[in-house]
N, C-alpha and C positions, 0 to 999 in steps of 0.2 A: 504494500500500500504506500501511497505518497505521504510525505511528511505532514501535509495538511488534512489528511483523512480524519474525519470526525469520530469514527466509531470507537477507537481505543479510549478517547477521553469520555465519551458517553457511557461506555461500559464501566469505566472506573467510577464515574459519578453514580451509576446505579448501584454498584457494590457498596460504595460509601453510604449512600442513602438508606441501605438495608442494614447498616451497622457493621459491615465487615471491615476489618483493618487490613488494607491491601496497599502494598508499595506501588507507586506509579509504574515502576519498571515491569510489573507483572503484565501490563497490557501493552504489548509492543505494537509497532505499526503493522506487522503481519497478522493476518487472521487465521493462519494455519496453526492448529493446536500444537503441532510438533515444534513450532517456533517459540512457544511460551516458556518462560521459566517460572514454574509453579512452586518451587521448593519452599519459599518463605511463607506464602499464604496457606499452603497445605499443612506445614508444620505448625503454623499459628492455630489452625483449626483443630489440631489434635489435642490441644490442652483440654483435659477433662476425661472422665471415665465413661461417658455416655457414648457408646459406639454408634447407636442409631442416630444421635445428633451429629456425630462426625460424618456419617454417610450423607445425611440430609444436607448439611452445610456444604459439603464438597460438591454434591450434585447441583445445588443452587448456584454456587460460584461458576461451575463449568457451564451451566446453561446460559448464564449471562455472557460468558466469554465466547460462546459459539453462535450467538444470535446473529442473524443475517440482517442486511439493510431492510429487507421487507418486514422481518419480524420486529425490528426496532421501530418501525413506523407505527406500531400499535402501543408503544410506550407513551403514557401521557406526557405532555410537554412541560408540566410544572413540577416535575420531580428533580430536585437538585440536592447538592450536598448540604445546603442550609435548611432543608426541610426533611430531616431524617424521619420525623414522626409521620409526615405525609407519605413518604416512601414506604414505610412499614405498614401503612394502612391500605394503600392503593396497589403497590407493586405486586404483592403476593398473588392477588386475584388475576392480574394481567399476565404475569409469568406462568401462573397455573394454566390459564387458557392457551398459552403458547407452548406448553409442554409437549403436546402430541407432535408438533412439527419439528421440535428441536431435541426430543428425547434421545434419539439414536446418536446424534452427534455428541450430545452431552455425556452419555454413558461411555462411548468409545474414547472420548477425550479424557474422561476421568480414569478409565482403565489404563490407558497408555501413560498418562502423567504419573499416577500413583505407582505403577509398576516401575517406571524409570527412577523415581525418587527412592522407592524402597530398595531397589538394587544398588543405588549409589550410597545410601545411608545405612542399610541393614536394620532399619527401625522396625520394631515389633508391631507398633501401632499401625504403621503403614501397611504391613503385611496383613493385619486383620482387616484394615479398611479395604484392601484389594480383594479379599475374599468376599466382603459384603457387596462390593461393586459387581464382582463376577456373578454373585447370586442374583442381583437385581437384573443384570443383563440376561441371564438365563431365563428369568421370569418374564422379562420383556419379550424375548424371542419366542415365547410360548403363548403370548397374550391372545393372538388371533386364532390359536388352535389350528395350526397348519393341518390341512386335511390328512387324516390318518388312513392308512391302508385298510384297516379293519372296517372303517365306517363308509368309505366312498370309493372303493377300489374295484375297477372293472377287471384288471389283470395285473399280475406281478411276476417278474422274472427272477430267477435265482441269482445271487451275487456273482456266481461263476459266469453267468451269461453276459453280464455287463463287463466284467474283466476280460472275458474272451473276445468280445467285440472290439475292445479298445487296446488291450495290452499286446496282443499278437504282433502283427507287423508294424503297428503304429508306435509301440513302445511307451504307451501311456500308463502311468501308475494310477491304479484305482484302489481306493481304500477298501479293505475286505468287508467292511460293514455296509457297503452300498449295494443297492439293487435298483432296477428300473420298475416303475409301476405306471399304470394308467388310471388316473383319478378323475372322477366325475367333475366336470367343469374346469379341469386343469390340464387334461391331456397327458401325454407321456412325460414322465418326470423322474427324479432321483429320490428315493426314500431310503431310510436306514432300517437295518434288521438287528442291530445291536448298538450299544452306547458308543459315542465318539466324544472325545474330550475337546475343549476349546483349544484354539491355536494348533490344531492338527490338520495336516494336509489331507485333502480328499482326492484331488486330481493333480497330477504333474504331467504336463503335456510337452514333449520335446519340440524344439524348433522345427524339426523336420516334418512334423505333423500339422504345422500352422500355416495357413494360407494368408499371405500378405505381399507387399511389394518386394520384400527381401526374398521370399520364396520364388516370386516371379523372376527375379534376377538370377537366382540359383538354378532355375529349371533348365534341364538339358535341351528342351525343345522351345520354350517360350522366351528364353533370355534375350535373343536378338530383337524380339518385338518390344520387350520391356525397356531395353537399352535405347532403342530408336525413339520410343515415346517419351522417355525421360529427357533425352537430348533435345526433343522438340518442345520442352517445357510443359509437358502434360503432367498434372498433379499425381503424386505417388499413389493416393487412394484411388484415382481413376485407373491407373495402371493395374491395381489390384482387382478392380471391377472387371476389366477386360480379361485379366488372367483367369478369373473365375468363369467367365463366359466361355473362353477357349477350352479350359479344362473340362467343363461340363460337356462340351461337344466331344472332346477326346474320350471322356469316360463313357459316354453313350456309345461311341463307336467301339470301344473296347468291350463293353458289355454285349453288344451285338455279335462281335467276333467270338466272344467266349461262348455264346449260345450256339455258335456254329462249330465249337470245338477248337477254336483258334485263338484262345484268350492269352493274355500276357499280364504282366504286373501292372496294377493300377495305382494311381496316386493316393496318398493317405486320405485326402479330402474328397475323393470320388464318391463314396457312398452318400455323404452329406449333400453334395451337389445334385446327385441324381434323385434324391428323395425330397429335395426342397420343393415347396409348392410352385406350380406353374402360375402364370398370370391369371388364368381363369379360376384358380383355386385360392389365390392370395386374398387376404382380407386387409392388406395394407391400403390406406386411404388413397394412395397414388393410383390404384387400379379401379377405384370406384367411378361409376358414372356421375356426371356433374349434378344431376337431379338428386341423387342420393346424398352427395356431399352437402348440398344446400339444405337438405332436410335436417341436418344436424343443428342448424340454427346458429352456427358460429362463422361469422365473416372472417375471423382470423384463421380458422382452419382452412376454409376455402382458399384464402389468399396464400397460405403456406403451401398447399398442394399445387396451386398454379405456379408459384415460384419454383417449386421443385421440378415441375415439368419443363419450365423455361430453362432451368439450369441443365437438365439432361439434353435438351435440344442443342444448347450451346456446346456441350461436351461432344455431341454427335458431330457437329460442324468441325470442331477441333480435331477429332479423330479422322474425319474424312480428309482434311487438309494434310494431316501427318501421314496418312496412308499413301498419298500420292507420291511421296519420295521414298517409299520402302523398296528395297531390293526385291526382286521376284521371289527369292527363296524365303524372305521374311514375310512378305505379303501372303504367301501360301499358308504359313502358320497362323497369321492373323485372321484371315478368312473374312474380314468385314464385320462391322458391328452396327446393328440397327437400334432404333430408339427402344423397341420392345426388349431387345437384349439388355440394354442398359437399365431399363425399368425393372426387369426381373432381378438383375444383380443388385440394384439399389435397394429393392425390397428385402432381398436376402441379407445384405450387410446391415441395413437399418435394424432388422429384427433379431439377427443372430450374431453379428460381429461384436467384438469388444475393441475399444481404443486403448492402446497400451504404449508406454514408452519402451521401445524394444531396440536394444543396440544392434547394429547390423552384424552379420557374420564376419569372421576374420577376413574373408576374401574381399569384402566390400569396404573395409575400414580404411580410413586415411591416416590414422595415427594421431598423436597429439597435435594441437593447433600450431605449435612452433615448427612442426615438420611439414606443414602444407607448402605447396609450391608458391613461390613469390608471385604476387599479382592477383592471387585468389582473394576476392573480397570477403570481409567479415560478414557472417550470416546473422540474421536477427535471432533473438532468443527463441528456442523451440525448434530450430532447424540445424541440420548438420550436412556435411559433405559425404557423398558416396564416391568411391573410386572404381571406375569401370574401364575396361579395355576399349580402346578406340575401334570403331568399325573397320578401319583399314589396317588393324593389327589383330586379326582374328586368331583365335586359339582353338585347336581341334577339340580340346577337352571341355570347352564352354567358355563363354565370354567373361564369367566372373572369376575365373582362375587367375590369380596373380602370380607372376613369375619374377617380379622385381620388387624389392622393398624401397627402391629409390623414389622419393616423393615427386621428383621432377622427371621421372621416366616419361618420355614423349609418347609411349604406346598406351598411356592411360589418360582418361579424361575424368573430370569431377562434375557431379550433378548434385543439386540441392534436394534434400529429403527431410520431411518433418521428423522430429523425435517420436511424436505420438502418431502411430499408424493404425489403421483399421485392420483387424486380424480375425479370421475365421478359425476356430479350433474345435476339434471333436469334444463332445461331452458338454460344452458350454451351452449349447442350444437346449439341453435337457433341464437347465436350471431356471425355474420360473421366478417371478417377482413377488415379494411381499415386503411391506415396510418393516416388518419385524424379522426379516431374513437373518439367519444365523451365520451366513457365509460372508467372508470378506470379499471385497472387489478383486477380480483377477489381477494378477501382477506378473511381470516377467522377471525371473530370477537369473541374472546375468551369470552368476557363478556356476549354475547348473544348466544354463542355456535352455530354460524351460519356462512355460507358462504355468503358474501355480495358483490353485484355488484352495483356501483353507477355511477352517471354522474359527476365524479370528474373533468373532463376536461372542459366541456362546456354545454351550454343550447341547447339541440337538437331542431331542427326546427320541427314544427308539420307536420306530413305526411311523415317524413323521416325515414330511417332505422337506428336503433340503432346498432352501431358496436363497437367491441373491436379493439385495435391494438395488433396483436399477437406478436409484437416485431420487432426489427431491423434485420430481416432475409433476407438472399439472396434469389433470386428467386428459386434456386434449393432446398433450405431448405423448402420453402413453398410447392414445388412440392413433396418433399420427405415425409414430415410429414402430409400435409393436402390435397394433390392431386390436387392443382390448381396453376395457374401461374398468379400473379398480373400483369396487363399490365404496369403500371407505378410504379416502385419500386425504391425509392431514395436510398435504402440500398443495392441494388444489386451490385455485383462486380464480376470480374474475376481475378483470381490470376495467375500471371506469375512468373516463377522462372528464375533468371539470375545468374547462378553459374559460377565460373571461370573454364574453361576446365582444367582437370588434366594434359594435355600435354602442356599447355601454359608455355613457358620458363620463364615467369614473374609471375608464379603462386604465389610463396611465397611473392613477393613484392606487388602484387595486393591484396593479402589477408590482408596484413598489412595495406594498404591504406583503404580497406573496413572497417576494424576494427577501424582504427584511426578516420574515419569520421562517424562512426556509421551507415553505409549504409547496409540495410538488403538484403537478397537474394530474398525474396518473395516480390512482388509488386502488388498492386491492380489497376485494371482498373475500373473506376466508370462510371455510366450513365450520360448523359447530361439531367438531370431532369429540367423542367421549374421551375424558381424561383419566388415565390410569397410571399408577406408580409415581405420581407427582410428589416431589419433596415439599411442595407448598400445601399439601392437602390438610395438614394439621394446623396451619396458621389460624390464629384466632379471628383474624379479619375476614376469613373466608365465610364465616357464619353470619356476617352482618349484611342485611339487605341494603343495596345502594339506594340512595335517594338524590334529590336535587343537590347540586354542589359536589357531586362525586363522579369522577371519570368512569368508575365501574358501572355507572348507569348505562353506558353505551353497549355493554356486553361485548360481542365480537366485532362491533364496528370499529373502524380505524379512527382514532382521534384526529389524524391528519385530514381525513375526509370531512369530518365535522367542522374543523377550523376553516377549511376551504369554503364550505357552504356559508359560514358566517360572513366571510368577506364578500362572496358573490351576491348575497341577498341584501347587502346594505345599499340603500338608494340615496343617501344624503352624505355629502362630503364631510360635514361636521361629525356625523355619527361614525364615519369611517375612522376618524381621528381619535375617537374616545372609546370605541369598543375594545374589550379585553379578549383578544383572540385566544389567549392561553387559559382563560378562566374555565373551570369545570362546568359541565352543562347544568343549567338550571339555577345559577346564582341569580340573585334578585335583579341586578341590573341587566342581565342577559336573557332573562326568562322568555320574554316575548319573541326575541330574535331566535332563540334556540328552538322554540316550538315551531316557528316557521321553517327552520332548517330541517327539522325532522319531517315536516310535511313535504318539503322538497325531496328529501331522501326517499320517502315512501313513494312519491310519484316516479322518481328515477328507477327504483327497484321494480315497481309495477310494470314499467315499460320493458325492462329486461325479462321479466317473468313471461311476458306475452310470447317471447321466442322459445320458451321451454315448456309450453303447455303439453300435456299428454296427447299423443297423436291418435288419430282415428283408428280404431281397430276393426272397422267394418271390412271384412275380407274382400267384398266387391269393390271397395274404394281404394284398395292398396295397389301400388304399382307392381309390375311384374318382377322387379328386382327385390321386392321386400323380403322374400324368403331367404335371400342371401345376406342382406345388410340390415334388415329391419330390427333384429334383436339388438345389434350393436347400437343402432340409432336410438332405440328406446332406452337402452341402458345409459347412454351418454346424456340424453335429455333429462332422465331422472336424476342423475347426479347434479346437473346444473340447476334443475328445479329445486332440489333440496338445499343447495348452497344459497340460492337467492332467497328462498323462503326463510332460512335460518336468519339471514340478515334482515329480512322484512319483519320477522317476529321481534328481533332486537329493537328495530326502529319503533315499532308499535308499542312495545313495552315501555320504552323510554318516553314516548309521546304521551302515553296514559299517565305516567308518573308526573311529568311536567304539567300536564293539563290539570291534574288534581291540585298541584301546588299553586297554579295560577288561580284556580277557583277559590282557593282558601285565602287568597290575599284580602286584606281589609279594604 
């Protein structure tokens, strides 16, 4: 983060207003939990014999430290270091409501931090705290009750079947407690048949079984195509898409030859490519008819799909231009790429690939930066140079084979490649999503030259499904990239924009007030997600019903949204100069304006609700494509309807409370 980034200071203020004694150095400019130095505050929190209090305080601190910009927008504006009593009264309720969206980050940050400090200090109390944190993580990962084989299983394969399909020629390590199952509503997935500890590897996939731009350059048949495209400035991930398309064709030809008794060795990713859904089977939004897309009621989704199509057409044009200069033998391998080919590959990578920081194989590495040839420009952060043999210095054993360690060897050329590359790996496609997933995100272990997936979060329960957490994505993002809608998504949100009308006579003055108070134009509506395992649950202030003069009155509504409405609804320049934008809702001087703001918010949400009304279920009135896409459309609209209704209920509850206060005035 930049030196002027406000979040560290704001988080420090929140901690101090809650009564925590924290050194300023604890909140650095970086928001990465691994960059924090938590030693002092954690040791301060250990004073005392109450282990449950130690755990609660640690999780409270960690939650505040991992809050995002979006989550911080829901913190009331009048909490500062000089009003600790106000912070202790209001903040617990706000942070309690934000717990569902931040719990995973808070728990994992607490585990990593306490484990590191315990290792460095050997402190017994830290060891006990770590056990308590791990127990909480285990409980969190079982909250959703991952579908158990006994309750919803259509079929289950023995552990040996999974190991046999992956370990053989692919060389994939598979934990002996794993098996594949087909669960109702989840499809084919990985389940456990015996206990697995936390921080234990379940899959270890060697580089040779992973499809990406590196494997394209190492391929005996495709490397000339990959090299040609990279030299033509085609993006590395596009090269991987083309490689997957060409390999699928080659795998289909090999399968046909094998059926005729003339089979040969196939690539390790051939089974995954051959069994991937075709375009007419794919539920990816990019394959939907426009009428079905528009039925979702989300202009943003439709715009994103159109942008994706335009991007693929642009890639098609780039590839056509690059193919014009391919030597005949290279063009024969390439074979031509159509829009439908790219659309199939894009759907495959969006739904099944992982983006990893993968060091290139030795044959492609350039060595330390000081050994790069003179005149090679410095690359931006996140990119690196790959070293390839020039087309006019061909090698019979393959273009990636390096025969010289001289960085200035004229037979080699350097091409730019990102550090983070899209990679397809066996077994990964079997791991479904849940917010409470026990598995850590896939990572590449450079020492073992393998992609590794482990149970870094928790100890999975026997018989349960092993899941990843795909990330803090909105529901429309899950639908766009993965083709499904999670029912309970604590990270879902709707964005509403509140801009000052250009014909407003107070436009300039209101714009200044917006800037002065740091009020954004875009505001998020969040879901009313059930709260579990919150360290704020026992706070005494949680039992007090909010009333006028209390920010808690807004419930799940953003205080920033409410502040923006106050400014927008003012019609007199003198009133604009005296209103207290930061006052809690319902204070005596602001009561009438605040009621008007809630009326405006109700109208705004009512308009959004019209786009998410339940669809007609009359079979005779449904379009012909409804049988394929209707269930997903219905599911998405229901999630959006619930989100808007939760915010509408909060507005109406606050409006009723303030109306009663207004009626009670003398």
